[in-house]
C-alpha positions as CSV (number, residue, x, y, z in Angstrom):
1,X,15.2,-30.4,-21.9
2,X,19.3,-29.8,-21.4
3,X,19.7,-26.3,-23.2
4,X,21.0,-26.9,-26.7
5,X,17.8,-27.7,-27.0
6,X,16.3,-24.3,-25.3
7,X,18.2,-22.4,-27.8
8,X,16.6,-24.1,-30.2
9,X,13.1,-23.0,-28.9
10,X,13.5,-19.7,-27.8
11,X,16.0,-18.8,-30.5
12,X,18.3,-17.1,-28.3
13,X,22.3,-18.1,-28.0
14,X,23.5,-20.1,-25.0
15,X,25.4,-17.1,-23.3
16,X,22.5,-14.5,-23.3
17,X,20.6,-17.2,-21.7
18,X,23.2,-17.4,-19.1
19,X,22.9,-14.0,-18.3
20,X,19.7,-13.9,-18.1
21,X,19.7,-16.8,-14.9
22,X,22.5,-14.5,-13.7
23,X,20.6,-11.4,-12.9
24,X,17.6,-13.6,-12.4
25,X,14.8,-13.3,-15.2
26,X,14.8,-16.5,-15.4
27,X,14.2,-19.6,-13.6
28,X,17.0,-21.8,-12.1
29,X,17.5,-25.6,-14.7
30,X,16.8,-28.5,-11.7
31,X,20.1,-29.3,-11.5
32,X,20.2,-33.3,-10.7
33,X,24.2,-33.5,-11.0
34,X,26.8,-30.9,-10.2
35,X,26.8,-30.6,-14.3
36,X,23.7,-31.4,-15.3
37,X,20.2,-28.9,-16.3
38,X,17.6,-29.5,-17.1
39,X,15.0,-26.7,-18.8
40,X,10.8,-27.3,-19.4
41,X,8.9,-25.2,-20.7
42,X,8.8,-22.5,-17.4
43,X,12.7,-20.9,-19.5
44,X,11.1,-21.0,-23.0
45,X,8.3,-19.3,-21.8
46,X,10.0,-16.7,-19.4
47,X,13.3,-16.2,-22.2
48,X,10.2,-14.8,-25.3
49,X,8.7,-12.3,-22.5
50,X,11.7,-11.2,-21.6
51,X,12.8,-11.2,-25.5
52,X,9.6,-9.3,-26.0
53,X,9.6,-7.4,-23.7
54,X,13.1,-5.3,-25.2
55,X,11.8,-5.6,-28.5
56,X,8.4,-4.1,-28.4
57,X,8.5,-2.3,-25.5
58,X,12.8,-1.1,-25.5
59,X,12.8,-2.3,-21.6
60,X,17.1,-3.1,-21.2
61,X,17.6,-5.5,-19.0
62,X,17.8,-3.7,-15.8
63,X,14.4,-1.4,-15.7
64,X,13.1,-5.4,-16.5
65,X,14.9,-7.4,-13.3
66,X,13.1,-3.7,-11.2
67,X,9.8,-4.3,-12.2
68,X,9.3,-7.5,-11.4
69,X,11.3,-7.5,-7.7
70,X,9.1,-4.9,-7.4
71,X,10.6,-1.3,-7.1
72,X,9.4,0.4,-10.6
73,X,11.2,2.6,-12.9
74,X,11.4,6.1,-14.2
75,X,10.4,6.1,-17.0
76,X,6.9,5.5,-19.2
77,X,6.0,1.4,-19.9
78,X,3.1,0.3,-22.2
79,X,0.0,-1.4,-20.7
80,X,1.6,-4.2,-23.1
81,X,4.4,-4.8,-21.2
82,X,2.8,-6.1,-17.8
83,X,1.0,-8.9,-19.5
84,X,5.0,-10.6,-20.0
85,X,5.9,-8.9,-16.9
86,X,3.6,-11.1,-14.7
87,X,4.6,-13.9,-16.2
88,X,8.0,-14.0,-15.6
89,X,7.3,-12.3,-11.8
90,X,5.1,-15.9,-11.6
91,X,8.1,-18.0,-12.2
92,X,9.8,-16.5,-8.8
93,X,7.1,-16.3,-6.4
94,X,7.0,-19.1,-5.0
95,X,10.9,-18.1,-3.9
96,X,10.6,-14.5,-3.7
97,X,6.8,-14.2,-2.1
98,X,4.6,-11.3,-3.6
99,X,6.4,-8.2,-6.0
100,X,5.7,-5.0,-4.6
101,X,4.9,-4.5,-0.8
102,X,2.9,-1.2,-0.6
103,X,4.9,0.0,1.9
104,X,8.1,-0.5,-0.3
105,X,5.7,2.2,-2.4
106,X,5.3,5.8,0.3
107,X,8.7,7.0,0.0
108,X,7.5,8.0,-3.4
109,X,3.4,8.0,-3.0
110,X,2.6,8.7,0.5
111,X,-0.6,7.9,-0.3
112,X,-0.7,4.5,-2.0
113,X,-2.2,2.1,0.8
114,X,-4.3,4.8,1.2
115,X,-5.1,4.3,-3.3
116,X,-5.1,0.8,-2.6
117,X,-7.7,0.5,-0.3
118,X,-9.4,2.6,-1.8
119,X,-9.0,1.3,-5.4
120,X,-9.9,-2.4,-4.5
121,X,-12.7,-1.5,-2.3
122,X,-14.6,-0.5,-6.3
123,X,-12.8,-3.6,-7.7
124,X,-10.3,-2.4,-10.0
125,X,-7.5,-4.3,-7.5
126,X,-6.8,-6.8,-5.5
127,X,-4.7,-6.5,-2.5
128,X,-2.4,-9.8,-1.2
129,X,-2.1,-10.0,2.4
130,X,1.3,-11.8,3.2
131,X,2.7,-11.9,6.6
132,X,5.0,-9.0,6.1
133,X,2.1,-6.6,5.3
134,X,0.1,-6.2,2.4
135,X,1.3,-6.5,-1.1
136,X,0.2,-6.0,-4.6
137,X,0.8,-8.0,-8.3
138,X,3.0,-6.1,-10.4
139,X,0.3,-4.9,-12.0
140,X,-1.6,-3.0,-9.9
141,X,1.2,-1.6,-8.3
142,X,2.0,0.2,-11.8
143,X,-2.4,1.3,-10.8
144,X,-1.5,3.2,-8.0
145,X,2.3,4.3,-9.4
146,X,0.2,5.7,-12.4
147,X,-2.6,7.4,-10.1
148,X,0.5,8.5,-7.8
149,X,2.0,10.6,-10.5
150,X,-2.2,12.2,-11.8
151,X,-2.5,13.3,-8.0
152,X,1.1,15.0,-8.7
153,X,0.0,16.2,-11.4
154,X,-2.6,18.2,-10.0
155,X,-5.4,15.6,-10.0
156,X,-6.3,16.1,-5.9
157,X,-8.3,16.5,-3.7
158,X,-8.7,20.5,-3.6
159,X,-10.5,19.4,-7.6
160,X,-12.1,16.8,-6.2
161,X,-10.1,14.3,-7.7
162,X,-10.3,11.7,-5.1
163,X,-9.3,7.6,-6.2
164,X,-13.1,6.8,-6.3
165,X,-13.4,8.9,-9.4
166,X,-12.2,5.7,-10.7
167,X,-15.0,3.6,-10.1
168,X,-16.0,4.2,-13.7
169,X,-12.7,3.2,-15.2
170,X,-13.7,-0.8,-14.3
171,X,-17.4,0.1,-16.3
172,X,-15.8,1.1,-19.2
173,X,-13.2,-2.0,-18.9
174,X,-15.9,-4.4,-18.5
175,X,-18.0,-2.9,-21.2
176,X,-15.4,-2.4,-24.1
177,X,-13.4,-6.3,-22.8
178,X,-16.0,-8.6,-22.7
179,X,-17.7,-7.1,-26.3
180,X,-14.2,-7.9,-27.0
181,X,-14.3,-10.9,-26.0
182,X,-17.2,-11.9,-27.3
183,X,-16.6,-10.0,-30.8
184,X,-13.2,-12.2,-30.9
185,X,-14.4,-15.8,-29.5
186,X,-17.3,-16.0,-32.2
187,X,-14.9,-15.1,-35.5
188,X,-12.7,-17.5,-34.5
189,X,-14.3,-20.6,-33.2
190,X,-14.2,-23.6,-35.1
191,X,-12.1,-22.1,-37.7
192,X,-8.1,-21.7,-36.1
193,X,-6.7,-23.6,-33.4
194,X,-6.0,-22.2,-29.8
195,X,-2.3,-21.7,-30.1
196,X,-2.9,-19.6,-33.9
197,X,-5.9,-17.5,-31.8
198,X,-3.6,-17.6,-29.1
199,X,-0.8,-15.9,-31.0
200,X,-3.8,-13.5,-32.7
201,X,-3.9,-12.2,-29.4
202,X,-0.6,-12.0,-27.9
203,X,0.1,-9.5,-31.1
204,X,-3.2,-7.9,-31.1
205,X,-3.9,-6.6,-27.9
206,X,-1.1,-4.2,-27.7
207,X,-2.2,-2.9,-31.5
208,X,-5.9,-2.6,-29.6
209,X,-5.2,-0.7,-26.3
210,X,-3.1,1.3,-29.0
211,X,-6.7,2.0,-31.4
212,X,-7.9,2.5,-28.3
213,X,-6.5,4.8,-26.4
214,X,-6.1,7.0,-29.9
215,X,-10.5,6.9,-29.6
216,X,-10.5,7.6,-25.9
217,X,-7.8,10.8,-27.1
218,X,-10.0,12.4,-29.4
219,X,-13.1,11.6,-27.4
220,X,-11.3,13.6,-25.0
221,X,-10.7,16.5,-26.8
222,X,-13.7,16.2,-28.4
223,X,-16.1,16.8,-25.3
224,X,-13.9,19.4,-24.0
225,X,-14.2,21.6,-26.6
226,X,-18.2,20.7,-27.3
227,X,-18.1,21.4,-23.3
228,X,-16.6,24.9,-23.9
229,X,-19.1,25.5,-26.3
230,X,-22.1,25.5,-24.1
231,X,-23.4,21.9,-24.8
232,X,-23.8,18.5,-22.9
233,X,-21.0,15.2,-22.7
234,X,-23.4,12.1,-24.2
235,X,-22.2,10.1,-21.8
236,X,-24.7,6.5,-21.7
237,X,-27.1,6.7,-18.1
238,X,-25.6,3.7,-16.5
239,X,-21.5,5.7,-16.7
240,X,-22.5,8.2,-15.1
241,X,-20.9,8.6,-11.5
242,X,-23.1,9.8,-8.7
243,X,-22.7,13.9,-8.3
244,X,-19.3,14.2,-5.6
245,X,-18.8,17.0,-2.7
246,X,-16.6,19.6,-4.3
247,X,-14.8,21.2,-1.7
248,X,-15.6,24.3,-1.1
249,X,-13.4,27.6,-0.7
């Protein structure tokens, strides 16, 4: 498609599209001739992903560029942003290689390599093997950053907080995700078309993350209060982590 059609399909003015191209946020178009540029569906998807990141997650172009380059950002990034960020990275990966080298995280997070190996072993993330070294997807790198910030906040070996404890989250996330997927498919199959279902998921997933996050927060403080009062936390048997050996002294 030509620039005019790209403008029509995205609702974004050509000057803004040119800015996104200059910043490397969307892929370069095919150029069969010097003065001719051809765009495809990947450009539409990338532009819409950038607009969603700006509108829904309040990220600036500089923040988006830093994130898809694997540099991270000091500001908090909502979990719902990472689907759009991964879409942008997917268009660049053939040219730029994997987005985040683990070695690039070590200055800020000295335990990043060790934590990545542990989280990979318990099934939380995947390590990408490259000629330059071990790498992570942009989402997996963010998991390492979050756990690194947890360490800095005091959740470390001193209190017997090690990455192994996060294995619980794989069970909880799989349980919730499986139920959500089954319920969604049961409700929509045969009632709406694929595009409408995709739009529903796109809009609902951030809301579901917020909803579940608030429920977890309420449950956390409820159980903290109960434990302080001498009651036991009511945790399903198949989600109880094995006892760990606490440090002495």
